[in-house]
C-alpha positions in Angstrom: 102.9 163.5 145.6 106.0 161.3 147.1 109.4 162.3 147.2 111.1 160.1 145.0 108.4 160.7 142.4 109.2 163.3 139.7 107.3 165.5 136.9 108.4 165.8 134.1 107.5 167.7 130.9 107.3 165.2 127.9 110.5 166.8 126.1 112.5 166.1 129.4 111.1 162.7 129.8 112.5 162.6 126.0 115.7 163.9 126.6 116.4 162.2 129.8 115.7 158.8 128.1 117.9 159.9 124.9 115.1 159.7 122.8 113.0 161.9 120.1 109.6 163.7 122.0 107.4 162.1 119.5 108.7 158.9 119.8 107.8 158.8 123.0 104.6 160.7 122.5 103.9 157.2 120.2 104.8 155.4 123.0 102.5 157.0 125.4 99.6 157.2 123.0 100.0 153.4 122.2 99.6 152.6 125.7 103.3 151.3 126.0 104.0 153.8 128.8 101.0 154.9 131.9 101.1 158.6 132.4 98.9 160.9 133.6 98.5 164.0 132.1 98.5 167.2 135.2 97.1 170.5 134.5 99.6 172.2 133.6 100.4 170.1 131.0 103.6 168.0 132.6 103.6 164.2 133.1 103.8 162.2 136.3 106.8 159.8 136.1 107.7 157.1 138.4 111.3 156.7 137.1 110.0 155.4 133.9 111.6 157.9 131.6 115.0 156.3 132.0 117.2 155.7 128.8 117.8 152.2 130.0 113.6 151.6 130.6 112.6 153.4 127.5 115.5 151.2 125.6 113.7 147.4 126.9 110.5 149.3 125.9 111.6 149.9 122.7 113.1 146.7 122.3 110.0 144.6 123.2 107.4 146.8 121.4 110.2 146.5 118.2 110.4 142.5 118.9 106.9 141.6 120.4 104.8 139.8 117.6 101.8 141.4 116.3 100.6 138.2 117.8 96.6 139.2 116.2 98.3 138.8 112.6 100.5 135.5 113.8 97.3 133.5 115.2 95.3 134.2 111.9 98.8 133.6 110.2 99.5 129.7 111.8 95.6 128.8 111.5 95.6 129.8 108.0 98.6 127.8 107.8 97.5 124.4 109.5 94.5 124.9 108.1 95.9 124.9 104.5 98.0 121.6 106.2 94.6 120.5 106.9 93.2 121.1 103.4 96.3 119.6 101.7 96.5 116.4 103.6 92.2 116.0 103.3 93.2 115.8 99.8 96.2 113.4 99.6 93.6 111.6 101.4 90.9 111.8 99.2 93.0 111.4 96.1 94.3 108.0 98.2 91.4 106.6 99.0 90.2 107.3 95.5 93.3 105.3 94.1 92.7 102.7 96.4 88.9 102.0 95.7 90.2 102.0 91.7 92.5 99.5 92.6 90.0 97.7 94.7 87.0 97.7 92.0 90.0 96.7 89.2 91.2 93.5 91.2 86.9 93.5 92.2 86.7 93.0 88.4 89.1 90.4 88.0 88.2 88.5 90.5 84.7 88.1 88.5 86.2 87.5 85.7 88.0 84.8 87.2 85.0 83.1 88.7 83.7 82.9 85.6 86.4 81.6 84.0 86.2 79.1 86.2 82.7 78.6 86.8 83.3 77.8 83.0 86.2 75.3 83.4 84.3 73.6 86.0 81.6 73.5 83.8 83.8 71.9 81.3 85.4 69.6 83.2 82.2 68.6 84.1 81.4 67.6 80.6 85.0 65.8 80.3 83.9 63.8 83.2 80.4 62.6 82.0 82.1 62.3 78.1 85.0 60.0 80.4 82.4 57.7 81.8 80.3 57.9 78.5 83.5 56.4 76.9 84.6 54.0 79.5 81.2 52.5 79.4 81.7 52.0 76.0 84.7 50.6 76.1 84.2 48.1 78.2 81.0 47.1 76.0 83.7 46.9 72.9 86.1 45.4 75.1 83.4 42.8 76.4 82.2 42.7 72.4 85.9 42.1 71.4 86.7 39.7 74.4 83.4 37.9 73.2 84.4 37.5 69.7 87.8 36.2 70.6 86.9 33.5 72.6 84.2 32.9 69.8 86.5 32.3 67.3 89.3 30.7 69.3 86.6 28.1 70.7 86.2 27.6 67.2 
């Protein structure tokens, strides 16, 4: 071993770091701290068990989010947002579809009414032409009668 490296027991490393030996064991078992167990049950230490290093590790462990649960939660949230967005879009689309169907129905009704009005106008125009012809005939007859009566 190098002269700068020291071998400590779990208890002495925990005392040096100022934490409970069980907490240190959990950090080791959790894979947060790298150690090598020797035949005598001692642990190889590369100055990892200083109070500052352990506190930094604990702070990181405490603040480190559980990414495995956050990502699915974020994905679930995004999927829920997407589903809500799609549902809103489908609702809006159905509303627009209903409005367009009403407009089309109104336009078809208006088209029928316009067609009827045009037919009536055409009929009135024909009647007007016929009345105009009759009026001319009557006027001619009246003019003829008047000229006959003035001629007498």
